[in-house]
Structure formats: structure tokens, C-alpha cells
KEBA-275623 format. One record per residue: residue in three letters; x, y, z of N, C-alpha, C in turn. Coordinates in pm, whole numbers, plus 50000, padded with zeros to 5 digits. Example, Ala and Ser with C-alpha at 12.3 -4.5 7.8 and 13.67 -1.06 7.14 Angstrom:
// residues 2
(ALA, (51319, 49431, 50780), (51230, 49550, 50780), (51320, 49670, 50780)) (SER, (51285, 49775, 50708), (51367, 49894, 50714), (51290, 50003, 50787)) 
END
This chain:
// residues 157
(MET, (50062, 49866, 50002), (49979, 49984, 49984), (50109, 50132, 49999)) (ALA, (50082, 50198, 49887), (50132, 50328, 49899), (50101, 50438, 49984)) (ALA, (50173, 50523, 50048), (50165, 50618, 50162), (50096, 50748, 50083)) (SER, (50004, 50788, 50162), (49940, 50911, 50113), (50017, 51046, 50138)) (VAL, (49991, 51136, 50060), (50075, 51274, 50093), (49948, 51355, 50096)) (TYR, (49938, 51427, 50254), (49835, 51545, 50287), (49864, 51648, 50237)) (THR, (49771, 51703, 50159), (49778, 51818, 50118), (49682, 51935, 50191)) (PRO, (49747, 52017, 50242), (49646, 52130, 50312), (49571, 52193, 50223)) (PRO, (49448, 52239, 50293), (49346, 52337, 50182), (49442, 52449, 50149)) (ALA, (49394, 52528, 50039), (49462, 52650, 50020), (49407, 52749, 50125)) (PRO, (49492, 52864, 50158), (49452, 52928, 50251), (49321, 53050, 50197)) (GLU, (49251, 53076, 50268), (49159, 53175, 50225), (49226, 53297, 50201)) (PRO, (49187, 53367, 50070), (49231, 53479, 50038), (49199, 53617, 50141)) (LEU, (49298, 53709, 50144), (49276, 53796, 50249), (49196, 53919, 50166)) (VAL, (49093, 53950, 50252), (49016, 54032, 50214), (49061, 54173, 50251)) (ARG, (49135, 54256, 50187), (49196, 54359, 50215), (49098, 54484, 50242)) (PRO, (49098, 54553, 50352), (49016, 54697, 50379), (49022, 54781, 50224)) (ILE, (48919, 54793, 50175), (48912, 54875, 50067), (48769, 54961, 50086)) (ALA, (48749, 55096, 50069), (48664, 55159, 50063), (48662, 55275, 49982)) (GLN, (48520, 55299, 49934), (48483, 55425, 49837), (48412, 55501, 49890)) (MET, (48404, 55612, 49907), (48270, 55704, 49954), (48245, 55822, 49855)) (ARG, (48125, 55842, 49828), (48123, 55951, 49758), (48003, 56051, 49816)) (ARG, (47993, 56173, 49780), (47910, 56285, 49788), (47825, 56267, 49675)) (VAL, (47681, 56258, 49668), (47629, 56264, 49536), (47531, 56411, 49580)) (ALA, (47471, 56415, 49670), (47349, 56510, 49701), (47452, 56671, 49709)) (ALA, (47380, 56744, 49693), (47426, 56897, 49662), (47465, 56902, 49822)) (SER, (47582, 56992, 49834), (47639, 57021, 49966), (47578, 57141, 50004)) (PRO, (47586, 57194, 50166), (47552, 57304, 50217), (47662, 57417, 50154)) (VAL, (47621, 57534, 50157), (47713, 57641, 50130), (47804, 57640, 50216)) (TYR, (47955, 57612, 50193), (48066, 57600, 50306), (48108, 57769, 50332)) (THR, (48138, 57791, 50430), (48234, 57935, 50472), (48336, 57943, 50396)) (GLY, (48370, 58036, 50330), (48502, 58045, 50287), (48591, 58095, 50340)) (ASP, (48736, 58038, 50314), (48876, 58080, 50386), (48875, 57982, 50503)) (ILE, (48812, 57865, 50515), (48815, 57761, 50623), (48827, 57635, 50555)) (TRP, (48921, 57563, 50587), (48905, 57412, 50551), (48769, 57362, 50596)) (GLN, (48714, 57282, 50523), (48587, 57221, 50557), (48562, 57072, 50544)) (THR, (48535, 57011, 50648), (48540, 56850, 50620), (48403, 56805, 50538)) (ILE, (48427, 56693, 50439), (48357, 56673, 50361), (48274, 56540, 50398)) (VAL, (48140, 56557, 50420), (48047, 56442, 50476), (47992, 56386, 50353)) (PHE, (48005, 56256, 50329), (47964, 56159, 50226), (47823, 56094, 50245)) (ASP, (47736, 56086, 50154), (47609, 56041, 50152), (47612, 55885, 50073)) (THR, (47696, 55834, 50014), (47705, 55715, 49950), (47818, 55643, 49968)) (THR, (47797, 55522, 50012), (47911, 55411, 50013), (47921, 55310, 49912)) (ASP, (48017, 55289, 49836), (48015, 55232, 49719), (48067, 55106, 49766)) (ILE, (48182, 55116, 49827), (48233, 54979, 49851), (48288, 54984, 50021)) (ASP, (48287, 54900, 50097), (48336, 54901, 50223), (48355, 54758, 50286)) (THR, (48458, 54690, 50218), (48486, 54548, 50252), (48497, 54504, 50399)) (ARG, (48539, 54617, 50482), (48571, 54609, 50623), (48498, 54676, 50740)) (THR, (48392, 54753, 50696), (48285, 54815, 50755), (48358, 54934, 50834)) (GLY, (48473, 55026, 50779), (48531, 55113, 50819), (48459, 55271, 50820)) (VAL, (48375, 55257, 50720), (48318, 55384, 50724), (48238, 55456, 50837)) (ALA, (48245, 55531, 50891), (48208, 55582, 51018), (48050, 55605, 50996)) (ALA, (47980, 55622, 51099), (47833, 55625, 51098), (47783, 55745, 51022)) (ASP, (47850, 55871, 51049), (47816, 55970, 51019), (47863, 56004, 50875)) (LYS, (47938, 55920, 50818), (48013, 55936, 50696), (48109, 56029, 50669)) (SER, (48139, 56099, 50784), (48246, 56217, 50763), (48397, 56180, 50756)) (LYS, (48410, 56032, 50787), (48553, 55952, 50806), (48548, 55813, 50778)) (TYR, (48676, 55776, 50742), (48703, 55627, 50750), (48771, 55599, 50859)) (MET, (48742, 55478, 50927), (48839, 55410, 51025), (48898, 55301, 50972)) (ILE, (49035, 55314, 51016), (49109, 55189, 50990), (49064, 55074, 51051)) (PRO, (49050, 54963, 50990), (49012, 54841, 51046), (49121, 54742, 51104)) (GLU, (49244, 54769, 51033), (49379, 54692, 51099), (49495, 54755, 51043)) (TYR, (49585, 54730, 51102), (49735, 54795, 51066), (49782, 54745, 50925)) (GLY, (49840, 54839, 50891), (49915, 54836, 50739), (49934, 54943, 50651)) (THR, (49973, 54947, 50554), (50003, 55048, 50481), (49889, 55071, 50367)) (TYR, (49814, 55212, 50361), (49718, 55225, 50275), (49755, 55325, 50204)) (ALA, (49686, 55321, 50064), (49694, 55415, 49958), (49573, 55507, 49957)) (ILE, (49583, 55639, 49961), (49451, 55710, 49992), (49467, 55851, 49874)) (GLU, (49347, 55821, 49829), (49318, 55965, 49722), (49187, 55996, 49736)) (ALA, (49163, 56142, 49679), (49023, 56195, 49672), (49023, 56297, 49582)) (ILE, (48883, 56352, 49528), (48862, 56444, 49450), (48744, 56519, 49492)) (ILE, (48749, 56658, 49477), (48648, 56739, 49506), (48639, 56823, 49385)) (HIS, (48476, 56820, 49353), (48429, 56904, 49243), (48371, 57029, 49314)) (ILE, (48466, 57133, 49279), (48411, 57274, 49372), (48356, 57356, 49263)) (GLY, (48215, 57420, 49275), (48187, 57507, 49193), (48112, 57631, 49279)) (ASN, (48052, 57759, 49200), (47988, 57839, 49230), (48087, 57922, 49334)) (ALA, (48176, 57962, 49299), (48297, 58071, 49339), (48333, 58161, 49222)) (PRO, (48359, 58305, 49281), (48410, 58383, 49162), (48543, 58353, 49149)) (ASN, (48605, 58406, 49021), (48713, 58418, 48998), (48795, 58557, 49028)) (PRO, (48920, 58558, 49054), (49036, 58462, 49088), (49006, 58396, 49209)) (VAL, (49003, 58260, 49245), (49004, 58213, 49384), (49094, 58074, 49373)) (PHE, (49147, 58047, 49495), (49225, 57919, 49481), (49098, 57810, 49561)) (TYR, (49149, 57681, 49469), (49057, 57582, 49512), (49152, 57476, 49572)) (GLY, (49084, 57402, 49705), (49190, 57334, 49762), (49124, 57196, 49802)) (ALA, (49215, 57088, 49833), (49184, 56953, 49871), (49244, 56891, 49950)) (ARG, (49256, 56823, 50062), (49371, 56763, 50153), (49307, 56662, 50230)) (LEU, (49408, 56552, 50278), (49339, 56441, 50347), (49385, 56455, 50499)) (LEU, (49324, 56432, 50575), (49361, 56433, 50734), (49397, 56297, 50789)) (LYS, (49477, 56232, 50854), (49472, 56132, 50943), (49477, 56157, 51081)) (ASN, (49373, 56119, 51145), (49354, 56160, 51299), (49348, 56291, 51344)) (GLY, (49289, 56370, 51219), (49253, 56526, 51233), (49381, 56601, 51205)) (LEU, (49497, 56535, 51158), (49627, 56628, 51113), (49617, 56586, 50982)) (VAL, (49683, 56691, 50916), (49720, 56711, 50751), (49819, 56579, 50730)) (VAL, (49782, 56538, 50616), (49853, 56409, 50575), (49975, 56509, 50485)) (MET, (50098, 56476, 50543), (50229, 56535, 50448), (50214, 56505, 50302)) (GLY, (50211, 56616, 50206), (50214, 56572, 50052), (50057, 56564, 49986)) (SER, (49966, 56560, 50077), (49838, 56510, 50032), (49759, 56659, 49956)) (THR, (49822, 56786, 50010), (49709, 56897, 49985), (49754, 56939, 49846)) (SER, (49650, 56975, 49767), (49637, 57041, 49631), (49568, 57165, 49641)) (LEU, (49643, 57249, 49576), (49572, 57395, 49568), (49592, 57456, 49423)) (VAL, (49479, 57489, 49362), (49483, 57533, 49225), (49417, 57633, 49220)) (GLN, (49422, 57738, 49117), (49374, 57869, 49091), (49261, 57838, 48976)) (GLY, (49153, 57876, 49009), (49051, 57853, 48922), (49039, 57951, 48821)) (VAL, (48979, 57942, 48704), (48959, 58042, 48581), (48815, 58061, 48576)) (LYS, (48764, 58159, 48578), (48604, 58210, 48587), (48591, 58182, 48412)) (THR, (48473, 58100, 48380), (48415, 58097, 48291), (48265, 58168, 48297)) (SER, (48163, 58096, 48269), (48037, 58144, 48317), (48012, 58112, 48454)) (ASN, (48067, 58003, 48521), (48038, 57959, 48662), (48175, 57860, 48693)) (SER, (48263, 57924, 48770), (48365, 57845, 48806), (48351, 57733, 48838)) (ARG, (48380, 57616, 48809), (48388, 57485, 48866), (48529, 57407, 48834)) (LEU, (48562, 57322, 48921), (48681, 57261, 48911), (48703, 57138, 48994)) (ALA, (48756, 57064, 48913), (48778, 56919, 48985), (48928, 56953, 49079)) (VAL, (48928, 56918, 49189), (49056, 56948, 49260), (49091, 56785, 49333)) (PRO, (49205, 56697, 49276), (49219, 56604, 49338), (49343, 56621, 49450)) (THR, (49335, 56523, 49557), (49436, 56526, 49654), (49567, 56449, 49554)) (LYS, (49682, 56439, 49619), (49783, 56350, 49569), (49764, 56209, 49626)) (ARG, (49752, 56100, 49553), (49778, 55990, 49598), (49878, 55964, 49691)) (ILE, (49858, 55932, 49821), (49967, 55901, 49921), (49963, 55752, 49965)) (LEU, (50064, 55697, 50037), (50077, 55587, 50076), (50134, 55629, 50267)) (THR, (50051, 55591, 50321), (50062, 55604, 50490), (50044, 55473, 50538)) (VAL, (50105, 55464, 50663), (50095, 55345, 50754), (50002, 55379, 50866)) (CYS, (49893, 55293, 50875), (49801, 55337, 50957), (49783, 55222, 51081)) (ASP, (49719, 55255, 51184), (49707, 55159, 51300), (49578, 55140, 51318)) (VAL, (49521, 55034, 51370), (49364, 55006, 51411), (49315, 55122, 51467)) (GLY, (49192, 55164, 51417), (49117, 55300, 51500), (49180, 55438, 51428)) (ASP, (49297, 55472, 51366), (49295, 55583, 51310), (49200, 55620, 51208)) (THR, (49181, 55742, 51196), (49084, 55787, 51100), (49125, 55877, 50958)) (ILE, (49033, 55869, 50901), (49081, 55931, 50729), (48983, 56041, 50700)) (GLN, (49003, 56164, 50671), (48890, 56241, 50635), (48964, 56343, 50495)) (LEU, (48852, 56389, 50442), (48880, 56482, 50335), (48833, 56588, 50336)) (GLN, (48908, 56703, 50326), (48855, 56866, 50344), (48872, 56937, 50208)) (GLY, (48792, 57020, 50178), (48793, 57110, 50072), (48808, 57276, 50138)) (TYR, (48859, 57344, 50009), (48890, 57493, 50077), (48860, 57593, 49951)) (THR, (48801, 57698, 49971), (48819, 57807, 49883), (48830, 57936, 49969)) (GLU, (48892, 58041, 49898), (48900, 58163, 49969), (48767, 58250, 49992)) (VAL, (48663, 58203, 49934), (48518, 58259, 49965), (48415, 58127, 49956)) (ASN, (48290, 58184, 50005), (48166, 58068, 50019), (48155, 57978, 49885)) (TRP, (48168, 57859, 49917), (48129, 57772, 49805), (48082, 57627, 49837)) (GLN, (48032, 57583, 49741), (47962, 57464, 49767), (48018, 57357, 49635)) (THR, (48001, 57211, 49658), (48030, 57111, 49584), (47953, 57115, 49455)) (TYR, (47982, 57080, 49337), (47863, 57056, 49246), (47864, 56939, 49186)) (GLN, (47782, 56868, 49133), (47784, 56769, 49074), (47819, 56749, 48919)) (THR, (47900, 56606, 48917), (47943, 56604, 48751), (47820, 56531, 48684)) (ALA, (47859, 56467, 48577), (47746, 56418, 48492), (47703, 56292, 48559)) (ASP, (47781, 56228, 48618), (47749, 56094, 48683), (47723, 56116, 48812)) (GLY, (47687, 56270, 48876), (47638, 56275, 48983), (47729, 56272, 49118)) (THR, (47837, 56261, 49089), (47938, 56291, 49188), (48005, 56440, 49216)) (ALA, (47984, 56459, 49346), (48068, 56578, 49368), (48175, 56574, 49476)) (ALA, (48236, 56448, 49545), (48337, 56433, 49607), (48354, 56286, 49607)) (THR, (48479, 56222, 49606), (48469, 56083, 49613), (48622, 56060, 49710)) (LEU, (48643, 55988, 49808), (48734, 55917, 49886), (48748, 55776, 49887)) (THR, (48873, 55716, 49834), (48906, 55591, 49820), (49037, 55564, 49918)) (VAL, (49023, 55493, 49982), (49098, 55387, 50086), (49111, 55257, 50056)) (GLU, (49297, 55229, 50047), (49301, 55083, 49990), (49395, 55018, 50090)) (ARG, (49395, 54925, 50163), (49521, 54872, 50206), (49596, 54804, 50114)) (VAL, (49743, 54848, 50114), (49821, 54784, 50000), (49919, 54696, 50033)) (LEU, (49957, 54700, 50187), (50033, 54630, 50227), (50011, 54574, 50377)) 
END
């Protein structure tokens, strides 16, 4: 009788924390010259239930390196004006994530402002938020697909 060889079952694939949150409803008019936190109203994907109940932040579910990026569509602000987007981790600005661009007035200033895609090491319970800025009162505007702002968080290591 030949000896049998035990083959263990293949390990389950890891479900990495991945989330994408969007704001699709019209935003309130934000006060100018102050960084404003974007509150989302739609969760497209959230593999590890990290989106906070109030949808203003993503809460990191496990230690690791995360890729984070976002975009805000800003409108209804006069020209010239600077538009901005930045990421926060635990309430502090993530170094290298801030984008500031100057808008150009057409009939109505509208501009897509992306953050830079950044990699950051996060611990369990860390929070990630998106903020927007202009020098004057402003609000988000919806693109043709209905999106006004998007935040994407993905564990990469």
C-alpha cells in the first residue's frame, strides 16, 4: 500500500480593507477661507465596515500601509480664487496630500481638485478624512454621473 501525501487546503484569500465613499447630494454652502470636512452620503464599497456612521471619515480596521486619494468638484465661486483639497489622518494634515489650484472663471467657476495619492502606515482606529477649501463661500457641484466628491482608501501592504 502506497503512503498518502497530505495536502493542506489553500488558505483563504485576504480581504483587504477597501472603501470608496462619495458625496452625490448637493452640499451646503461652506464658509470661505476655512478648510471644511466633506461628509459623504454614498458608500460604494466598504469591505471591512470602516466607514463611520456619520460618513465624515473612514476608520482603519487593521494595521497596514494604505493608499489614499480623493477628489472634490468645487463650484459656485468667483474668479480668481484658490481651490483646495487635502487629506487628514487622525485630524492632522497628511504631508504631501494637499492640492491648491487657481480657478479660471468661465460662466461659473467649476473645478475638479484631486488630492495627491499618498501611502501612509495606519494603525487600528486611525481615521481618514477629506477637506475642501476656497477663499470665498462655496459648495460642491455634481458631475454628469452625479458625483460631487470621492474618497478612496485601500490597504496595499
